Steps between C-alpha positions, in 0.01 A plus 500: 500500500577578862236427761468619858221510756224715357641559153721413206720658233513413133789570266439390140792555262431558132863422408494134604617347171791558265295673230336746740541869426297640789714570810201584724338310784148514633509543877224515755409456863169363630405556863230371731358832615360342816862458613642804320232773490525773240675810636477726197875504448679521166491175297875484444568577864273219617647255248858560613394491863421132446798438271733622775353252748654211309876487422443287188249746359722795590790343308277422203385860469843659531539727199143443381343799325129560439407589141143608579319653794430282799136400547315395813151353478235445767334163556530287183239233574164552334226307326230618261149398597432370152748416225252410225195694385325640191768481229798530735741278691775622732830314486746429780625825653192692389283242677698446819847483650666341802878545487788475251629196690472178292401710191136397533393752236661290225307190602173685549531678165571180305220307670245778458588560134470127428151480647391833352621414149310173501181670621535777240541250216186322615313831527592599143373163378168524683454877512437469875713748694289484817679553830410150620723345232800680644437423868757212497769759425391704800490193728845388384658836572337540842598150614852536362559838662375363833742208471793730426396707800549188716836421340640853522348576842665193650828591333497830690436304821796276420745788451553520876695172510735353239391140564134592479562684172687193372201280586240728340720545193485121460121514504511752215750288303276192512200710398697662217618166364149354506343811345765516227470129419121531475525768231791328324295180490227671295748668267706187434185298436408766244843474335469123501154480346483825301140531617365803684266264683799422722478856637134488597579367847645840593146603602460195727637423845776455599637712214304805616697531823829689524793321665319166497240628746221292340673165553340359819810312618717811480233733634481290818875529558493870420219558753699319770808713431287815487347415840852480648585840359181645645597360841839672478333825396262478798779416747376143557805320358873563496649556151755219540229251594277606210794474258573140605135401477455658158809329361376168641193529276725423201620163635224288347373692198449248221457773239827688556836340407640319803861548382457875553520418877284806552441429869875520573600848618855437374372488142481866405369484143347270241706312240564700185225493237731420210397243240665232719320620812168516319552150359559359846195677635282385211583134560456539876143612438459232235590213732461628857211748515132392530344447158248785533780743591711386205202552268463856629865599487690279254252347260723530194784318330857610580567499125260795473712704740828397338372599155389837636839558667695399188284723282553800729878441504514488120280808465715699741821395325348609170398837645849551642662427161253736328574781747872457444462498120280809495734684736798441273294606198394827664859583595588521130172586331223752562136513397399144585139410429433279804187699570349373173511143631273579795145367457 
């Protein structure tokens, strides 16, 4: 990703691991049309006009070759007036869209499907498919899309200044960690107990808010940071001042690991989320975070996570051995019957 005032590039390689066979990349450019109005020019021409503004981007695209026609789209933001109705429900990009930044569509799709599936199962049991029973799905999507609008909109404001972008990026990181831990908490409790009752809380606050937006303590901090971004947008605060004040909000959070030193501008990223990093974080929440926060985010035994990790390692090693064995077999023998094993 490369950000600049009023826009950003993405470059997503599909050959980013040793077994990859696809040499292509997905590339795109998103612009704030209030700063860069549409001029009706060719899509490729406009793309390279911005590439050539930045030496790093120019070097990255040296020798690049398009394998399909360039496409330019008008305004991407939209929202359907109603996402649920008589025997239908719109999902994610059919229901509304903000921006590719932060990949909000993945989160919105997963959250909407979770709520919808639960409501559908209940409807099949009772025979009641009335619209009222599906209103929680509609409310979830509307509130979640509005929250992502705040997150993405402020990101575009922050692109004008590297320190301001750094500060707002930190806001997103805290929100992402909290939101991820909330969902992981439900799943690991399910693995631990084997009971689907552990998943029922997904329809209750704070689990119904994306990026931890339904946790009051975090929502208050988010609103303070958002207010600073609005002041910058309206010309009432200098970006450098807002960046310092936003980072200072992380000094005393008792629900975000203190050893991350997230208020320190010299710290550029979080510790790695390896098994060692996750272990340290788990025990920080276990012994340092308020009890109600620990219950929301880490209410499971570490042995549950270790068993899950070990099982996934063993399964992947088994799959790798099987792929190697079948490859050698097919080199020397035709007419395998692998298809007959599919159920």
